[in-house]
N, C-alpha and C positions, 0 to 999 in steps of 0.2 A: 659530261658523260662518264659514268663509272666504267671500271675495267670490264665488268660483266656485260655492259651495254655496247661495247665496241663491236663493229661488224665482224662477222666470222673470219673474213680474210685477214683481219688484223690480229686474230688470235692464233694464226697458223704457227708462228714460232713457238708459242707456248704449247700448242698441241704436239708439235714434233718433239719438243723437249720431254713432254710427258710420255710419249710413246718410246722414247729412247730408254726409259727406265721400266715402263710397263707396256710392253709391246702387245699387239693384237694377237689373241688366239682366235683364229677364224674357224668356224665350225664346219664349213663345207666349201670345197673348191673342186670343180669337175675337170681340172686339167688332164688327168689320165684319160678320160673318155675323149677329150678334144685331141689328144695326141694319137689315140687309136683311130679316130675318124679322119684326121687330117694327114697323118704320116705313118700310120701303122707302127707307132712307137719308134720311128726312126729319129733318134735324137740328133743326128747330123743334119737332117732336113729341117727339124724344128728345134733349134738349140736355144733353150730358155736361159742359157747363160748370157745371151745377147737380147737386145730389145726386140720383142716380137709385136710391137704395137701395130694394129691393123690386121693382125692374124689371130692373136690370143689376147685374153685379158690378163694373162699371168706370165711373168718372167722374173728372173732373179733381180735385175736392176730395179724393177718396179715393186717387187716385194720389199726390197730394202727401202725404197723411197716411201712406201706406205707404212713402214713401221711394223711389219708383221714379224712376230716372234715364234709363232707356232701355227701350223696348218694341219687340219684334218683333211687329207686328200681323199676325195670320194672315189671308191673303187666300184662305182655304179655300173650296172649293165641294164639295158632296157628291159622293161617288165614284160615285153612280148617274147623275150628269151625265156625258155622254160626248161625244166629238168636239168639233165647233165650239161646241156648247152649253156645254161645260166651259170652253173658252177664253174665250168672251164673258162668261160669269159671273165668271171670274177677273178679267177687265178691269174689270168693274163693281166688284168688290171693291177693286181697286187704286184706282179712282176714288174710292171711299168714303174710303179712307185719305187721299188727296189733299185731299178736301173737309174732313176733320177737321183736317189740318194748316193749311189755309187759314183755317178758321174760328177756330182757337185759336192764332194765331201767338205769342202771349205765353207760351204754355205748351209747345206741341209744336213741335219743330224737325225738319225733314226731314233724315234722315241716310242717307248712302250709303256712308260709309267709317268706319273706326275713328277717324280724325282728327275727322270730323264728330261722332262720339259724345263725344269729349273736349271739343270746342268747346261742344256743347250743355250738358254738365255745367258747364263754366266759366261759362256764361251763366245757369245756373239753370233751363234748360228740359229737357224730356223728349225725348231723341233718339228719333225715330220711324222705325223700319225696317220692312220687310215680308218675310214668308216665305210662299211658296206651299205649300199642304198637299196633296200628292198629285201624282204624275207624270201622272195623267190630265189635269191642267191644261194640259199642253203638246201633247196630242193627237198623241203620237209624232213631234213635229217639233222638231228642234234649232234651227231658225230661230225658232220660237215661244219656246223657252227663252231664246235670246239677246234676243228682244224684251222678255220679262219682266224680264230683268236690266237692260236699258236703261231700263225704266220704274221701276226702283228695287227690285226683288225681290232680296234678298240671301241667302236660302236657299230650297231646295225640299226638302220631305219626299218621298222617292222614291215612297212609296205612301201611301194613306190606309187605310181598313178593307178594301178589296178588292184582290186581286191584279190587276195590270195586264199589258199585253202584254209588258213587259220586266222586271218585278220582282215577286217574291212578297211578299205582305203577311203580317203576324203573325197576322191574324184572318180569314184566308180560306184556301181550299185552295191549296197550292203547285202551280205549273204548270211552274216553270223550274229549281228547285233553287237559287234565289237570283236573280242577275242574268243576263240573256241577254247576248249579244255587244253588242246595241244598248244595253242597260242599262249596260254598262261604258263604252260610248262617251258616254252621257249624263253619267256621272261625270267622264270626262276633259274633256268640254266645260264642265261646271260649274267644274272646276279652271281651265280656260283663261280663263274670263270673270271668275272671282272670286266665284262663287256657292257658298256653303257647302252641302255635302251633308248633309242632315238624315235621320237614321236612326230617328227615332221612327216607330212604326207598321209597320216592315218586319220580315220574318221574320229569324230568326237567320242563315240562310244568306245573305240579302241584306246584312245587317250585315257579315258577314265578307268577302263579295265586294267590297263598296264600300270597306271599309278597305284591302283588299289593292290595289285599283286606285288609290285616291285618293293624290295627292301633296300634298294640302292637308289641314288639319285637318277632320274631320267633326264634326258635333254631333248630339246627341239633344235636340231642342228641348223635349220634355216627356215624359220617361220616367224611371222610378225603377229600383230594384234588384230583380231577379227573385229573388235569394237571400232577400230580406226578405218579398216578396209574390210568389208564383209565378203571375204572369200574363204571357201572351205579349207584352203591350205593354211589358214591362220589359226591362232589359238584363241578360243573364247575365254572371256573373263573368269568364268567359274573354274576353268582348268588352270589358268594362270594363278588363281588364288590357292590352288592345291600345292604349288611348288615349294613354298616355305616349309611345310611339314615334311615333304619328300626330300628336300635338299636339291631339287633339280634346277636346271638353267634353260631358259628360253632364249635362243640366239636369233636376233632379228635379221631377216633377209633383206636384200636390196632389189629383188626382182620387181620391176614396176607393176606388173599385172597382179601382184599380191599386196602391194602397198599403196597404190594410187587408185581410188575408185574409178576415176575417169579412164584409166588404162585397161580396166577389165574387159569392157565391151570391145574396145579397139583390138585387143589381143586375140579375142575369140575370132573376130573377123580375119585378122592377119593369119592366124593358125589355119583357118579354113581355106584361105587362099593358098597356103603352102600345100595342104593336103590335096587341093584341087589340081595342083600342078605336079603331083606325084612325089612330094617330099613328106617325110615325117615331120610332125609339127614341132618337134624339139630339135630339128636339124639346124645347126649354125654354120654349115659349110659356106664357102664363098658364093656358091650358086644359090643356096637358100637365102642368104643375106641380100643378094641382088634382087631376088623376088620381093623380099621385105622392103627394100629401099624404093622399088617401083610402086609398091602398094602405099608406102608412106607418102610418096610424092603426090598421090591422088587424094589421100586421106591423112592429114597430119596427125602424128602420134602425140598423145598427151605425155608430157615429160615429167618424171619424178625428179626430185633433188635431194641433197643431203638433209634438207629441212623435213622432207617427207619421212625419211627414215627416223629422224629425231623425234617426230611426232609419235611414231610407234614406240620408240624407246621411252619417251616421257610417260606414255600410258602404261607400258609394261612395268616400269619402275613403280608407278603408283599402285598397281594392282598386286604384283608379285613381290615387290621390294627390290632394292638395289643389289641384294646378294644373289639374285636369281635371274639375271639377264646377261646376255652376251651378244656376240656378233657372228653371223654366218652369211657371208655375202652371196654365195652361189655363183661366183665368177666362173667363166667358161662353161656354164651350164644354162645360160640364158642368152637370148638374142640381143636383149636391150638392157641397159643399166641406167641408173639415174645420172643426171647432170652433176658433175662434181665427184661422182663415185664411178667414173667411167671404167676403171680397172683397179687392180690391187694397189696402185699408188695413191688411191683417193682417201684412205682412212683418216689422214690428218684433217681433211675437210669436215668429216663427220664429227671428230673430236672438237674441232674449233666451233662448230655449230652448237654442240652441247655446252661448251664453255660459255657461249653467249647466253645460254638459257640458265646459267647459274649452277651447273653441275660442278661439284667440288672435285679436286684432284684425287681425293681418296675414293670417291664414288666412281670416277672414270677409270681408276686403276682396277677396281673390281670388275667393271664392265669389260675392259680390254683383256685382262690377264687372270686375275685371282679367282674369279668365279668358276671359270672352266677348269682350271687346274685343281681347285678344291673339289669339284664334282668327280673328276677322275680319281683323285686321291681317296675320296669317300667310297667310291665303288670298289677300289682295291681293298679297302679295309673290310667291307662287307664280304668280299670274296675270300679273304683270309679267314674270317669267322666261319663262313659256310663250308670251307674246306674241311673243317673238323667234324661237321655234322651231316653233310649231304654228299652222297656219291654221285658220280656222273649219271645223268638220266639217259635211258635208252627208249624213252617213250616214242610211239609212232601214232600217226593219225589212224 
């Protein structure tokens, strides 16, 4: 048996060694929202410096065990929050990340640039960046977009689950055929300030419009391959094929209902069970999870694994190329996770699986670290160039 053919569990020491030098840049983690929902940001009640297994997917001991070197913390707010309510809730989420960084300075390092990410890695700390999830967070205001960037937000997902005034969502009825003129101006302004355009959650038409307009790399912070699992939250092959010319990065997610075809129908039924009992379908509170477990006892849940995620990454590498893929687990933003990737300590299991499939150490280093850092660095370079030729936009709808 060759080294490449050894079972994944036998490759774990090699996976951990690789992650020690080339740690994971994870594109999306919903810990701030979980802290809001579970403890109203009371970090004494939910101290992530201690093991929070059974309560959260994320804490510092498990981030360390998982080989995480940089995290885009999602400053998500629900898309049924509208107007100034959405803006103020986003500010509260940003403040929560600031509180985390201030409370755990020996572990978390505030990062605004690619250089900051490299410095944090050299110091053995976890670079902490922020991504806003959904254009509703700016309330149709480019000035608000710029303010979020000044506060440290380094990507914005153009939509969440609902279509907004200027962009169609993947999981709602289309109203615009992609981006409106104002939506295109949002993309241009994001390019000008150096904020990555995130195309997870958006409709195919929005993906293509944004890539056409953007002069900087785009990302998919937590989306997988539609050819492997036919779900609208995933990226179709023709869009993946556009990433090399754009310089963008598609970061595979771990959410079972997006990666395992058998899980799609089960999750629809489980979500309907939650709504029927008065819960939001994205609720991951202990009460909601108890309902999920009761539902699962009657109707067993199809379980994804690290191999399921690896199938997506194999396909994404084939279509987009190894320079244009990454990882975005969506921990603490999903009720269920794959076996072996149960929480943020599980990344070595995925790397070990990819080692058994013949991925080289150089390719894995691109997947885990280099691609995401390069995309942010390239967006910064575009912003420097645009600063000499483009003034701040005050466009309105």
